[in-house]
Structures are given as C-alpha cells and as structure tokens.
C-alpha positions as semicolon CSV with decimal commas, in nm:
position;residue;x (nm);y (nm);z (nm)
1;M;0,000;0,000;0,000
2;V;0,244;0,269;0,113
3;A;0,580;0,096;0,099
4;T;0,727;-0,246;0,060
5;D;0,793;-0,270;0,432
6;T;0,500;-0,457;0,589
7;Y;0,539;-0,282;0,926
8;T;0,502;0,059;0,764
9;E;0,191;-0,055;0,583
10;L;0,050;-0,201;0,904
11;I;0,117;0,123;1,091
12;V;-0,045;0,337;0,822
13;R;-0,353;0,113;0,805
14;S;-0,380;0,111;1,184
15;L;-0,357;0,489;1,204
16;F;-0,620;0,522;0,933
17;C;-0,860;0,287;1,117
18;I;-0,797;0,459;1,449
19;S;-0,860;0,803;1,299
20;I;-1,189;0,686;1,145
21;Y;-1,294;0,530;1,477
22;V;-1,209;0,848;1,670
23;F;-1,399;1,066;1,424
24;V;-1,710;0,846;1,437
25;A;-1,701;0,823;1,819
26;Y;-1,666;1,201;1,845
27;R;-1,963;1,262;1,615
28;I;-2,179;1,011;1,802
29;E;-2,097;1,179;2,132
30;Q;-2,186;1,519;1,986
31;L;-2,520;1,389;1,857
32;N;-2,599;1,218;2,187
33;K;-2,524;1,540;2,374
34;Q;-2,746;1,741;2,140
35;A;-3,028;1,487;2,177
36;F;-2,999;1,494;2,557
37;L;-2,996;1,872;2,573
38;G;-3,287;1,895;2,331
39;K;-3,488;1,652;2,541
40;E;-3,399;1,840;2,858
41;T;-3,505;2,169;2,699
42;A;-3,835;2,018;2,587
43;D;-3,898;1,884;2,937
44;K;-3,826;2,224;3,091
45;A;-4,064;2,392;2,846
46;F;-4,333;2,132;2,920
47;Y;-4,310;2,186;3,296
48;R;-4,305;2,563;3,251
49;W;-4,629;2,552;3,051
50;L;-4,776;2,300;3,294
51;K;-4,710;2,539;3,582
52;I;-4,875;2,823;3,388
53;F;-5,185;2,619;3,309
54;E;-5,210;2,485;3,665
55;T;-5,234;2,840;3,798
56;F;-5,457;2,962;3,512
57;P;-5,793;2,876;3,679
58;E;-5,678;3,044;4,000
59;G;-5,592;3,355;3,802
60;L;-5,935;3,356;3,636
61;A;-6,101;3,323;3,977
62;L;-5,902;3,623;4,106
63;I;-6,003;3,832;3,803
64;R;-6,372;3,739;3,835
65;N;-6,385;3,804;4,208
66;G;-6,216;4,124;4,216
C-alpha cells in the first residue's frame, strides 16, 4: 500500500482505522449530547407551561372576584 515494508503498511492502516474510529465516536458523542440537551429543553418547556396552566384557573377566579 504505502511501501514495501509490511510494518510501515501495518502502521499506516492502523492509524487510518484509528482516525476513522475516533472521528465516528466524536460525532456520536456530539449527537448524543445534542439529543440529551434537546430533550432536557423540551422537558423544561413542558413543565413551565404545565405550571402556567395549573395556575390559570386560580388567576381567572381572582379576576372574576375582584
């Protein structure tokens, strides 16, 4: 592949495979982090709206009564 020396070829192939593995692992970790943060953000938004709608009837009662 690179040279006639088999050790050099083995080293180059190994480095190539390792670099591909590192790149793929890095991308997967980035995507997992984005998915986790997106889910966490959606959960926070859900609970924020839930809190608003839980207090909504109490707010209407306050407006009607006074």
